[in-house]
SEDO-96026 format. One record per residue: x, y, z of N, C-alpha, C in turn. Coordinates in steps of 0.001 Angstrom, whole numbers, plus 500000, padded with zeros to 6 digits. Atoms other than C-alpha are relative to their C-alpha. Layout:
# SEDO-96026
XYZXYZXYZ/...
# end
This chain:
# SEDO-96026
500553499989498633858660910146588333500526498785500766/499487501106499192860050908033591166498881499063500382/500956500977499533858290904843592060499848500112501512/500240499974498552856729904684595529499509498614500416/500406501364499681856753901010596521499433499852501397/500413500094498601855752901833600085498523500247500224/501377499577499792852182902953599496499126498894500561/500843501113499543850540899564599911500369499577501411/499547500424498678852667898713602961499516500974501071/500414499012499013851950901969604789498486499972500199/501462500092499896848231901677603998499589498794500835/500328501216499252848157898117605379500280500175501490/499668499790498591849913899116608616499002500931500653/500989499075499455847518902027609098498687499288500303/501241500733499779844530899690608708500107499056501188/499794500901498859846009897223611208499898500773501308/500048499190498782846565899946613824498589500474500289/501361499511499807843080901331613252499086498898500507/500837501123499596841476897898613612500258499612501447/499653500364498631843369897064616808499455501019500987/500475498964499097842519900406618389498500499983500139/501454499982499951838855900251617457499455498793500750/500500501219499371838465896694618709500270499988501497/499602500133498612840233897150622031499531501138500898/500309498833499181839008900573623149498872499744500989/501139500268499126835864899069624722500451499424501335/499577500718498796837801896978627266500511500932501094/499470499016499062839631899901628928500776499360501161/499264500683498933841821897492630882501120500855500582/498862499218499543844650900028631124499636501433500370/500382498721499419842621903039632204500446500040501455/499516499854498625843916904393635493498850499982500999/500947500016498884842083903759638770500790500229501282/499039499772498910844543905344641191499327500201501352/500684499844498711841871905971643851500084498738500839/499929501252499248842250902305644822501269499886500836/498824499989499129845659903102646305499710500712501315/500438499424498739843728904944649030499140498961500713/500720501016499234842550902493651692499137500688501050/500935499366499075839461903501653661499229498953500800/500954500831499276837241902054656317498685499975499225/501229500197500759833803900919655145499163501266499887/500808498784500036832161904247656051500781501213499493/499211498910500545835007906359654663500467501010501013/499608499026498987835762908060657980501495500019500262/498556500047499784839404906989658054500660499422498756/499364500419501253841685906688654999501504500204500079/498565499801500155845342906323654130500402499619498583/499542500231501371847277906313650853501268499154499994/498809500833500177849756903643649810500856500637498900/499266499233501001852022906144648071501205499256499438/498870500756500537854928903721647735499562499147498815/500505500822501099852868901315645601499481500874498857/500555499092501003851140904194643787501091500621499128/498939499367500776854352905967642760500784498977499178/499305501050500765856029902723641733499179499591498791/500881500331501114853026901849639581500033501094498935/500021498908500968852960905297637958501342500116499265/498701499998500674856701905126637221500034498953498891/500018501072500992856226901809635413498990500286498889/501036499663500975853047902983633678500528501062499029/499480498923500832854787906128632410501061499516499025/498974500529500903857646904105630925499360499473498715/500650500571501184855225902329628576499484501042499030/500556498966500864853771905584627250500986501127499726/499002498954500226856983907626627215500454499980498547/499575499945501403858291908815623808501282499213499771/498800500728500401860801906517622121500695500791498895/499250499163500936863558907968619908499535499772498558/500500500386501325862665906140616659500596500828498861/499322499268501070865178908163614611501487500054500313/498562499899499763868944908421614135500375501399500462/499540498680499579871063911339615281499992501001498855/500058499092501151871105912792611763498588500542499832/501311499425500263868261915091610730499571499670498579/500536500251501335866137914982607594500544500968498962/499581498955500920867863917998606043498978501122499978/500873498827499860866370921470605715498693499877499224/501248500174500756863761920315603152499374498622500225/500465501371499811863217916782604486498713499912500804/501280500230499321859936915343605779499833498506500239/500248501409499661858944912099607518498602499878500579/501307500353499442855505910626608189499999498508500255/499905501412499663855437907330610037498924499532500949/500873500692499054853202904885611853500879499089500846/499100500697499101854957903488614889499217499362501141/500651500638498852854117901241617810501062499537500985/499106500425498936855704900346621128499301498955500857/500527501085499172855182897145623127500851499896501260/499301500064498714856071897018626827499388498897500861/500522501031499086855676893820628901499821500572501398/500209499569498625854311894290632389501047499387500927/499066500588499029856729893822635312499307498908500804/500638501145499344855990890410636804499867500206501504/500026499821498543856655891668640335498764500741500481/501135499203499562853485893784640350498656499475499585/501252500551500530850806891425639048499414498894500871/500599500995499104850030889254642073498537500330500260/501399499758499646846381888817643035499929500837501263/500125499139498836845278891486645483499303499263501131/500541500651498815844613890191648997499540501082500975/500539498949499136842311892470650996500414499812501456/499642500260498604843319890781654250501397500526500326/498625499563499756847039891560653897500297501354499379/499779498707500639846721894639651668501321500064499264/498725500061500715849612893647649393499988500930498777/500130499023501082849387896832647333501219500006499079/498811499980500839852998896736646106500060498800499073/499931501213500810852847893148644907498862499921498965/501165500046500902849460893738643216499718501362499369/500228498611500406849966897351642075499372500134498614/500574499909501337849103896676638415498549499529499978/501401500420499897845863894954639431499176501052500736/500704498980499236844958897707641879499844501291499191/499957498690500630845882900691639700499332500121498649/500663499943501298844119899750636462498524499664500147/501457500007499890840427899751635688499411498612500238/500504501357499786839944895967635564500494499514501354/499542500223498634840155895565639323500360498545500256/499485501311499606842249892596640492500030498996498846/499719500867501140842768891217636975501284500491499348/498693499656500550846074891157635112499862500593498615/499986499456501367846392893538632132500925499174499117/499249500844500931847836891941629021501301500630499529/498794499321500450850662894453628531499638501325499352/500196498663500545851114897858626948500309500016498514/499818499831501446850644898492623201499654501444499673/500097498547500096851148902125622179500248500457498552/499832499527501387850554903025618481500147501522499947/499686498575500121851779906443617319500021500423498538/499781499328501274851488908714614297501049501071500244/498826499169499725854814910551614091500355500800498748/499627499106501097855658913554611877501262500748500393/498778499244499761859126915121611588500310500869498790/499653499061501079860294918129609538501391500548500230/498663499453499925863882919097608822500001501512499842/499857498550500039864976922712609283501457500352499708/498595499602500207868103924717608408500829499871501276/499022500052498908871231924572610593499875498727500835/500033501334499380870719920884611403499016499887501152/501087500138499042867549921375613435498881499156499395/501139500805500450864470919180613263498880500128501030/501173499940499141860957919576614674499139498763499760/500870501159500138858555916720615337498750500135500842/501249500029499256855036916073616546499435498593499917/500551501353499980853147912933617492498671499978500731/501212500308499243849798911623618625499977498496500212/499922501413499638849662908289620450498752499593500764/501177500543499315846963906040621848500406498726500732/499731501207499230847311903476624620498843499032499818/501052500980500256845364900401623505499395499510501305/500764500436498836842708899158625939499911501104501055/500169498874499091842317902617627442499382501155499225/500416498764500641841038906108626728501118501029500019/498859499109499877844506907588627143500567500354498635/499377499472501205845908909760624344501135500918500423/498850499148499704849321911448624369500307500871498790/499643499046501038850110914571622346501431500453500259/498587499744499780853830915129621825500607500993499042/499193499117500830856293917655620493501465499773500318/498570500233499802860057917435620034500820500954499140/499042499233500783863044919419618826501361499327500123/498704500681500032866401917953617788501022500875499285/498894499301500650869764919475616906501155499027499852/498884500893500298872496917439615224501284500825499894/498854499116499860875871918893616166501009499880498865/498923500192500969878257917361613612499475499474498670/500617500559501199875893916549610784500653500568498736/499552499544501313877152916702607201501460499748499700/498582500263500260880836915795607633500157498599499420/499912501310500640881159912985605106501193499904499049/498823500004500859884465913830603402501258500197500837/498729499813499335888124913706604399500052499326501357/499822500566498667889196913020607956498705500038500790/501240499847499246885898914306609309498895499061499516/501007500932500508884010911784607189499790498797500889/500154501126499084884605909165609850499255500336501268/500715499613498796882816911159612518498542499576499934/501442500319499984879396909879613535499186501263500223/500917498917499659876369912132613829499709499934501499/500347499914498588875608913314617355498912501044500159/501134499093499872872343914934618385499518500060501440/500717499844498734870543916281621435498545500309499660/501428499850500289866756916261621646499241500254501291/500913499777498894864034917519623935498588499641499578/501365500424500311860499916097624108499063500406501129/501063499741499035857253917038625834498762499251499537/501230500737500306854203914750625936498946500293501063/501127499761499093850848915681627460499020498847499868/500912501138499966848554912839628502498592500514500294/501389499609499802844803913362628156499134498739499987/500933501121500015841776911133628611499847499287501324/500093500600498672842279910252632297499508501059500981/500629498989499141840089912035634848500639500127501374/499463499984498632841937911143638067501369500637500105/498603499578499932845381912387637112500336500907498824/499437499132501028847147915125635173501467499621499846/498667500552500179850370913822633610500711500655498811/499142499451501043853190915434631608501338499280500035/498723500690500101856300913606630384500983500892499244/498967499153500591859451915614629659501286499191499894/498792500786500208862551914008628166501111500809499349/498807499433500625866091915080627264500923498835499679/499142501133500352868342912692625347501124500429499077/498897499864500933871579912410623451500172498706499244/499880501209500816872150910003620570501154500135499015/498906500072500954874856908910618160499616499004498915/500337500918501099874489907271614713500984500199498853/499147499905501184876320906585611470499335499244498859/500663500671501129874802905821608029500958499100499231/499229500951500794876016902824606048499236499756498707/500634500195501297875204902796602338500313498632499426/499843501320500607874695899525600466499579500095498533/500244500022501449874999899461596649499355501289499497/500543498738500442873915903085596460498487500063499961/501462500049500051870272902073596873499405499916501403/500500500254498654869778900922600454500973500609501014/499143499528498910871091902490603656499469499473501323/500330500409498643871156901276607239500731500948500944/499386499051499078871770903731610066499739499556501439/500161500372498590872298902214613526500191501216500905/499883498900499052871927904512616529499911499465501424/500080500348498576872207904427620318500044501299500797/499976498786499207871799906878623169499462499815501403/500438499944498602870680907863626647498930501075500137/501057499030499758867536909639627853499729500123501497/500474499720498654866556911269631127498566500502499875/501413499676500126862790911429631562499422500379501355/500748499594498813860690913299634105498510499792499739/501449500147500074857064912374634749499392500855501098/500609499064499052855122915199636395498536499612500161/501344500527499730851935913932638050499305500884501025/500848499285499066849170915896639696498637499325500033/501278500686499889846042914205641033498845500988499998/501236499234500009842503915478640553499105499493501140/500945500528499001839572915164643031499489498621499601/500360501378500307838764911467643263499112499426501088/500847500703499038836308909143644960500850499074500860/499301500864499069837268906842647818499490498570499904/500343501415500045837326903033647918500465499327501291/499519500754498848837569900542650752500941498890499545/498985501011500311839958897581650898499552499029498928/500515500953500974837702895446648723499710500636498648/500184499347501276837675897983645908498607500538499778/501371499496500116834107899125646621499963501494500288/500128498564499815833111902771646339499424500302501377/500445499605498676832726904427649728498953501102499874/501026498949499983829542906415650326500384501025501063/499534498964499071831070909524651876499603501363499464/500387498662500395830462913260651776500865500490498846/499295499501501177831463915172648651501300500701500369/498776499298499635834011917275650525501128499018500303/498975500992499740835821914109651530500535499417498694/499513500395501319836026913088647862501076500969499533/499008499018500398837868916340647212501260499868500848/498842500134499114840129915801650221500867498815499618/499226501181500393841176912418648841501069500340498982/498991499566500957843057914289646124501338500238500682/498768499676499280845608915353648757500625498787500667/499430501203499402846080911849650145501106499426499126/498990500495500925847941910686647044501001501109499713/498945499026500263851256912387646379499918500492498557/499867499474501360851922914551643312501460499974499617/498544500134500151855382913223642458500511500520498657/499252499744501228857916914388639901501003498853499871/499203501217500083859342910993638947501084500138498932/498866499916500932862718910663637223500440498593499612/499610501331500485863852907734635056501124500131498988/498900500067500955867103906972633234499724498864499024/500235501012501024866832905097629939501172499976499024/499066500141501112869236903751627349499246499348498846/500726500519501153868169902892623822500955499752498844/499240500286501206869434901563620533499074499464498930/500831500491501092868089900669617121500654500300498670/499487499681501333868465901194613408498847500429499097/500946499583501033866727902801610442500453499404498672/499752500588501321866520900898607139499256500842498964/500619499150501015865856903046604042500176499397498606/499984500369501412864948902102600485499024500922499267/500782498968500659863730904860598177499279500853501060/500714499187499017860976906576600204499644499236501267/500365500826498856860499903708602621501037500119501121/499131499984498814861933904041606136499398499076501049/500425500945498963861658901149608608500933500156501198/499227499756498784862767901699612197499695498934501038/500142500896498863863353899236615016500790500579501170/499415499335498851864121900455618524499801499132501244/500066500688498715864907898803621869500344500995501097/499799499048498912864609900840625078500026499257501326/499859500602498678865710899859628582499824501099501051/500163499126498843864362901657631642500840499472501140/499051500476499003867129901418634218499379499994501400/500515500015498617866484900533637891500207501357500664/499895498717499310865854903553640062499317499914501355/500618499960498679864912904391643639499828501453500427/500260498663499482863519907423645440499250499870501322/500652499978498697861953908433648737498664500718499908/501308499362499959858297909235649322499446499923501417/500615499980498678856030909867652281498729499179500009/501228500738499786853366907524653568499091500795500929/500989499326499164850194908977655022499191498952500766/500771500931499195848197907347657791498978500792500811/501039499322499239844902908374659288499342501112499215/500753498944500651842450911118658408499704501071501059/499653499458501303842777913991657957501504500077499746/498688499847500624846086913507656138501152500124500980/498907499943499019848488912774658991501236499312499427/498772500587500519852042912244657696500676499168501090/499401500877499002853848909401659382501470499706499727/498635500447500198857035908155657733500404500108498541/499446500029501351859306908215654710500418498578499657/499635501341500442859827905051652687500748500103498675/499246500060501248862161904106649834499273499117498994/500682500719501075860590903011646554501039499615498945/499050500478501003862515900926644013499249499431498805/500548500541501242861700900148640384501092499241499273/499011500830500678863460897381638484500054500327498502/499810499779501439864534897204634823498719499721499221/501104500221500923861851897559632149500508500052498573/499609500082501407862085896779628436498827500404499112/501015499654500991860218898148625422500582499786498608/499611500166501404860377897216621739499070500838499141/500797499132500858859225899678619090500323499719498539/499869500211501440858657899314615347499274501122499272/500634498949500770857883901962612763500219499818498514/499876500002501462857262902219609014499409501298499484/500485498717500484856901905449607119500635500379498693/499430499444501217857746907578604128500885501180500387/499030498940499711860756909920604140500492500573498689/499534499362501241861640912437601473500502501418500278/
# end
């Protein structure tokens, strides 16, 4: 029988993730509070949505919870199986954490303080633990599923993926020098947030090549590109004034506030790279992901009921994420 030196390590990582999640869930610092991007008068009779700040915030928020590759271009083989515990850490963009000033309404500069549940306080960053399962299939296909939790929130993401490795298996002769190349599609549904309905869809291509060491250890570096769409639809929400206080307004106006905020389909380009280290059944993965700068046009609303006024350009700068995973692969 083969030895399984990974059991204690995987058990320890699982306990760490469980402890962190259980301890932080009470704070809910990263729960969404997108209604605060709607600015109303004290009596709620006149409102407008700061859609430029709102969409920029949601683009950055989605990057932290988007699926990371965490695997090489090669598949597990038709009988292969992987079970891993993974986590992703994303620093907050410094440009969006200024203190909110009700007098000037600096929504863009304070978007992370306005859009999260701890009003006008700075969140500590994004930590996103994941349980990831992958199963190899014939003809170089691979299916995967995941469940993720955003620490300091009630947000949970349920994911599915399919991968096809085009040139897998050529390890002899002239073709032995060819790297593995794969294409993958992912879908993640976000649950646990009442103000917004969010779906993340990704398509990526990756390249990798395994390097064996002494016939016992292997290292497989990989790199690639991903295009991600974030589909957002708002739900009926309450209204707030400039100071973040709930407006006492009629129920029908609460429903109308849903239409003030846009329902954008945001697009983001990402590049990534990493490596998988394998020893017996142990697989350790490290991944670095870069969200590239992007810009798009949205509409600003002014006045009530819902009077469109002008189009504005929204820009998002570079974001970085580091991911680590440990699991068993056989």
